[in-house]
C-alpha positions as CSV (number, residue, x, y, z in Angstrom):
1,M,-176.6,-57.5,68.3
2,S,-173.1,-57.9,69.7
3,K,-171.1,-60.8,68.3
4,F,-170.5,-61.8,72.0
5,A,-174.2,-61.7,73.0
6,G,-174.1,-65.5,73.5
7,H,-170.5,-65.7,74.8
8,Y,-170.8,-66.6,78.5
9,G,-167.2,-65.8,79.3
10,F,-167.5,-62.3,77.8
11,Q,-170.9,-61.7,79.3
12,R,-169.8,-63.0,82.7
13,M,-166.8,-60.6,82.7
14,F,-168.1,-57.5,80.9
15,K,-171.1,-55.2,81.2
16,E,-171.4,-51.5,80.3
17,G,-171.1,-49.3,83.4
18,K,-170.0,-52.2,85.6
19,M,-166.7,-53.8,86.7
20,T,-165.6,-57.3,87.6
21,L,-162.3,-58.4,89.2
22,G,-159.6,-60.9,88.4
23,F,-155.9,-61.7,89.1
24,H,-152.5,-61.5,87.5
25,I,-150.3,-64.7,87.6
26,P,-148.1,-65.3,89.6
27,L,-150.4,-65.3,92.6
28,E,-147.3,-64.8,94.8
29,A,-145.5,-62.0,96.6
30,Y,-142.1,-61.9,95.2
31,E,-141.1,-58.2,94.6
32,W,-137.6,-58.4,93.1
33,E,-136.8,-62.1,93.5
34,P,-137.9,-64.8,91.1
35,P,-141.2,-66.4,92.2
36,T,-141.4,-70.0,93.3
37,M,-144.6,-70.6,91.3
38,E,-145.8,-72.8,94.1
39,R,-149.5,-73.5,94.8
40,Q,-150.7,-71.6,91.7
41,V,-153.3,-74.2,90.8
42,E,-154.7,-74.2,94.4
43,L,-154.9,-70.4,94.5
44,V,-156.4,-70.1,91.0
45,Q,-159.0,-72.6,92.0
46,A,-159.7,-70.5,95.2
47,A,-160.2,-67.4,93.1
48,E,-162.6,-69.3,90.8
49,D,-164.6,-70.6,93.8
50,Y,-165.1,-67.1,95.1
51,G,-166.3,-65.9,91.7
52,F,-163.5,-63.9,90.3
53,T,-163.9,-63.8,86.5
54,G,-160.4,-63.7,85.1
55,I,-156.8,-64.9,85.4
56,W,-154.2,-63.1,83.3
57,L,-150.8,-64.2,82.0
58,R,-147.9,-62.5,80.1
59,D,-146.0,-63.4,77.0
60,V,-142.3,-63.3,78.0
61,I,-139.4,-65.4,76.8
62,L,-136.0,-64.3,78.3
63,Q,-135.0,-63.2,81.7
64,D,-133.7,-59.7,81.3
65,P,-132.4,-58.2,84.6
66,A,-132.3,-54.7,83.0
67,F,-136.1,-54.9,82.5
68,G,-136.9,-55.4,86.2
69,D,-139.2,-58.4,85.9
70,P,-137.8,-61.3,87.9
71,A,-140.8,-63.4,87.1
72,T,-140.1,-63.2,83.4
73,G,-143.8,-63.0,82.9
74,Q,-144.7,-66.1,84.9
75,I,-141.6,-68.2,84.3
76,Y,-143.5,-70.7,82.1
77,D,-144.6,-70.2,78.5
78,M,-147.9,-68.3,78.5
79,M,-149.9,-70.5,76.2
80,I,-148.7,-73.8,77.7
81,Y,-149.3,-72.7,81.3
82,L,-152.7,-71.1,80.4
83,T,-153.8,-74.5,79.0
84,Y,-152.5,-76.3,82.1
85,L,-154.4,-73.9,84.5
86,A,-157.6,-74.1,82.3
87,A,-157.5,-77.9,82.6
88,K,-157.5,-77.5,86.4
89,T,-160.5,-75.2,86.5
90,K,-164.0,-75.2,85.2
91,K,-165.4,-71.7,84.4
92,I,-162.9,-68.9,85.2
93,A,-161.7,-67.1,82.0
94,F,-158.0,-66.9,81.1
95,G,-156.6,-63.8,79.5
96,T,-153.3,-63.1,77.6
97,S,-151.8,-59.7,78.5
98,S,-150.6,-60.0,76.0
99,I,-149.6,-62.2,73.0
100,V,-146.7,-60.3,71.4
101,L,-147.7,-60.6,67.7
102,P,-144.4,-59.6,66.2
103,L,-142.7,-62.5,68.0
104,R,-145.3,-65.2,67.2
105,H,-146.4,-66.1,63.7
106,P,-150.1,-65.3,63.4
107,L,-150.9,-68.6,61.9
108,R,-149.4,-70.4,65.0
109,V,-151.4,-68.0,67.2
110,A,-154.6,-68.8,65.3
111,K,-153.9,-72.6,65.7
112,E,-153.1,-72.3,69.4
113,T,-156.0,-70.1,70.3
114,A,-158.6,-71.9,68.2
115,T,-157.4,-75.2,69.9
116,I,-157.8,-73.6,73.4
117,E,-161.2,-72.3,72.4
118,N,-162.3,-75.8,71.3
119,L,-161.0,-77.5,74.5
120,F,-162.2,-74.8,76.9
121,P,-165.1,-73.1,75.2
122,Q,-165.6,-69.4,75.8
123,R,-163.0,-69.0,78.4
124,L,-160.2,-67.4,76.5
125,M,-159.7,-63.6,76.4
126,M,-157.0,-62.7,73.9
127,G,-155.0,-59.6,74.5
128,I,-152.4,-58.8,71.8
129,S,-149.6,-56.3,71.7
130,S,-146.6,-55.1,69.8
131,G,-144.2,-56.0,72.6
132,D,-141.6,-53.9,74.5
133,R,-138.9,-56.3,75.6
134,R,-135.8,-55.8,73.4
135,A,-134.1,-58.9,74.7
136,D,-136.9,-61.1,73.3
137,F,-136.8,-59.3,69.9
138,H,-133.0,-59.7,69.7
139,G,-133.1,-63.3,70.8
140,L,-135.6,-64.1,67.9
141,N,-133.8,-61.8,65.5
142,V,-136.9,-59.7,65.0
143,P,-136.3,-56.0,64.4
144,H,-137.6,-54.1,67.4
145,E,-138.0,-50.9,65.4
146,Q,-140.4,-52.6,62.9
147,R,-142.8,-53.9,65.6
148,A,-145.5,-51.4,64.7
149,E,-145.8,-52.7,61.1
150,L,-145.3,-56.3,62.1
151,F,-148.1,-55.9,64.6
152,R,-150.6,-54.6,62.0
153,D,-149.6,-57.2,59.5
154,G,-149.9,-59.9,62.1
155,Y,-153.3,-58.6,63.3
156,D,-154.7,-58.6,59.7
157,Y,-153.4,-62.1,59.0
158,L,-154.8,-63.4,62.4
159,Q,-158.2,-62.0,61.9
160,K,-158.6,-63.3,58.3
161,V,-157.3,-66.8,58.9
162,M,-159.5,-67.2,62.0
163,A,-162.7,-65.8,60.5
164,E,-162.7,-67.1,57.0
165,D,-162.9,-70.6,55.5
166,F,-160.2,-71.2,52.9
167,P,-159.0,-67.6,53.0
168,K,-156.8,-66.1,50.4
169,I,-153.9,-64.4,52.1
170,N,-150.8,-62.7,50.7
171,S,-148.9,-61.3,53.6
172,P,-145.4,-60.6,54.7
173,Y,-146.0,-63.5,57.1
174,G,-146.8,-65.9,54.3
175,M,-149.4,-67.0,51.7
176,I,-152.5,-69.2,51.9
177,N,-154.4,-70.3,48.9
178,G,-156.6,-73.4,48.8
179,A,-155.9,-74.3,52.4
180,N,-157.8,-73.9,55.7
181,L,-157.1,-73.5,59.4
182,V,-158.3,-76.4,61.6
183,P,-159.8,-76.4,64.1
184,K,-161.9,-73.3,63.6
185,S,-162.8,-71.5,66.7
186,T,-166.2,-72.7,68.1
187,A,-167.0,-69.1,69.1
188,P,-165.5,-65.7,68.4
189,I,-162.5,-65.1,70.6
190,P,-162.6,-61.6,72.2
191,T,-159.5,-59.8,71.1
192,F,-158.2,-56.8,72.9
193,I,-155.4,-54.3,72.0
194,T,-152.9,-53.7,74.8
195,G,-151.5,-50.3,75.3
196,Y,-151.1,-48.4,72.1
197,S,-149.2,-51.3,70.4
198,Q,-147.4,-48.6,68.4
199,Q,-150.6,-47.5,66.8
200,T,-152.9,-44.5,67.0
201,M,-156.0,-44.5,69.2
202,D,-158.1,-44.1,66.1
203,W,-156.6,-47.4,64.9
204,F,-157.4,-49.5,68.0
205,A,-160.8,-47.8,68.4
206,Q,-161.6,-49.2,65.0
207,N,-159.9,-52.6,65.6
208,G,-160.1,-55.1,68.3
209,D,-163.0,-55.8,70.7
210,G,-161.7,-53.8,73.7
211,W,-158.7,-52.1,75.2
212,I,-156.2,-53.2,77.9
213,Y,-154.3,-50.2,79.3
214,Y,-151.7,-49.9,82.0
215,P,-152.6,-48.9,85.6
216,R,-152.9,-45.1,86.2
217,D,-154.6,-43.0,88.8
218,P,-158.4,-42.7,88.2
219,Y,-158.2,-39.0,87.1
220,N,-155.7,-39.7,84.3
221,Q,-157.3,-43.0,83.4
222,A,-160.7,-41.4,83.0
223,H,-159.4,-39.0,80.3
224,A,-157.9,-41.9,78.3
225,I,-161.1,-43.9,78.6
226,Q,-163.3,-41.0,77.6
227,E,-161.3,-40.2,74.5
228,W,-161.2,-43.8,73.5
229,R,-164.9,-44.4,74.0
230,E,-165.7,-41.3,71.9
231,L,-163.6,-42.8,69.0
232,V,-165.3,-46.2,69.4
233,Q,-168.7,-44.6,69.0
234,K,-167.4,-42.6,66.0
235,Y,-166.4,-45.8,64.2
236,H,-168.8,-48.3,65.7
237,P,-171.9,-46.5,66.9
238,G,-173.8,-48.3,69.6
239,V,-171.1,-51.0,70.1
240,F,-169.8,-51.7,73.6
241,K,-166.1,-52.4,73.8
242,P,-164.8,-53.1,77.4
243,F,-161.8,-51.4,79.0
244,I,-159.5,-53.5,81.1
245,Q,-156.6,-52.7,83.4
246,P,-154.3,-54.3,85.9
247,L,-153.6,-52.8,89.4
248,H,-150.7,-53.7,91.8
249,L,-152.1,-54.2,95.2
250,D,-150.6,-54.5,98.7
251,L,-153.7,-55.2,100.8
252,A,-153.2,-53.9,104.4
253,E,-154.2,-56.0,107.3
254,N,-155.9,-52.9,108.9
255,R,-159.2,-52.6,106.9
256,D,-159.3,-48.8,107.6
257,E,-155.8,-48.0,106.3
258,S,-155.8,-45.2,103.8
259,V,-154.5,-45.2,100.3
260,T,-150.8,-45.0,99.7
261,P,-149.5,-45.0,96.1
262,I,-146.9,-47.7,95.3
263,R,-145.4,-48.7,91.9
264,L,-148.3,-49.3,89.5
265,G,-150.9,-49.4,92.2
266,Y,-151.7,-48.9,95.9
267,R,-151.2,-50.1,99.4
268,V,-154.6,-49.8,101.1
269,G,-157.1,-51.4,103.5
270,R,-160.1,-53.1,102.2
271,K,-162.6,-50.4,103.2
272,M,-160.8,-47.7,101.2
273,L,-160.1,-50.3,98.4
274,V,-163.8,-50.7,97.8
275,E,-164.2,-47.0,97.5
276,L,-161.2,-46.8,95.1
277,L,-162.6,-49.6,93.0
278,A,-166.0,-47.9,92.9
279,L,-164.2,-44.9,91.4
280,Y,-162.5,-47.0,88.8
281,Q,-165.9,-48.5,87.9
282,E,-167.4,-45.0,87.7
283,I,-164.8,-43.8,85.2
284,G,-165.4,-46.7,82.9
285,V,-163.2,-49.6,83.9
286,N,-165.0,-52.9,83.1
287,H,-162.5,-55.4,84.4
288,L,-159.6,-54.9,86.8
289,F,-157.2,-57.6,87.7
290,F,-155.0,-57.5,90.8
291,A,-151.2,-58.1,90.7
292,L,-150.4,-59.2,94.2
293,F,-146.6,-59.1,93.7
294,P,-145.9,-56.4,96.3
295,S,-148.1,-58.0,99.0
296,Q,-146.7,-58.1,102.5
297,R,-149.3,-60.7,103.7
298,P,-149.7,-64.4,102.7
299,I,-151.4,-64.5,99.4
300,D,-154.1,-67.0,100.4
301,E,-155.2,-64.6,103.2
302,V,-155.3,-61.7,100.7
303,I,-157.4,-63.8,98.2
304,D,-159.8,-64.8,101.0
305,E,-160.3,-61.3,102.2
306,L,-160.8,-59.9,98.7
307,G,-163.2,-62.8,97.9
308,Q,-165.2,-62.4,101.0
309,E,-165.2,-58.7,101.6
310,V,-164.5,-56.9,98.3
311,L,-165.7,-59.1,95.5
312,P,-169.4,-59.0,96.5
313,Y,-169.4,-55.3,95.4
314,F,-168.1,-56.3,92.0
315,P,-169.6,-59.7,91.2
316,A,-169.6,-61.7,88.0
317,H,-172.5,-60.6,85.8
318,I,-173.9,-64.1,85.1
319,D,-173.3,-67.5,86.8
320,A,-171.5,-69.2,84.0
321,P,-172.2,-72.9,83.5
322,E,-169.4,-75.1,84.6
323,R,-167.6,-77.1,81.9
324,V,-166.1,-80.4,83.1
């Protein structure tokens, strides 16, 4: 039996052969200007009311004009803002895409995520990565060229300290002997590897509970998913590990507008969008979250149209109980 068989957040979001939908924060059209971060609570609550299953945030520290991300993730610290939004909602899951392990001590990550899991049970989806923003590495004096090894060490430490009582740990990150992390997580926290994280596909097919990969056209994405799933079955026969991806979306006002590729996604009307999403579902995507950054329409209108006309084709798999 899957360790997430009783995990309503995981079961609501993931099912083999099916796909659910979510959103990337900020829920705002900002293109190349810094977002205002206004009305985010209201828009997240609207997404939750429609039945979208996930809201995803990024782990970024410094504004770096050379990187081309004026939102610097979502302006606010990922873990603090995630907690704030979770407190304003009842059942939608929140995902990290992703915690940059080389830049956060794994013991701190364990403390923060276990606390979130206790406060908002079974609503955290933890993506982790090796990181790619040199400015953040330089600012924290962490060697960017060592991020592959730091990621593996951090992953091992994180898994051990979260899973075991009074673990014995002797790691480059530190030592634990005769001490214990509190609080312990009330349920296993789904942990997904983002990108390759400077590892081989064999490594992250063996480790983690799923894979978050960058948006690509369905043809190329299908090949990556197939190769990964074959390796998962090699190392974990019979185990389902979900595949997750973002997609930048400019939803056209004309429902019949055909697909036009844009950076990291598409401009498209809702009729063709449903067909495109069905194709992503067919190739094995289990959860897709929209980044509405390039939108040319008001975001509340886009969320309403997606919620009313698109989401019914890709609904949540269970009606999660609301937690007050």
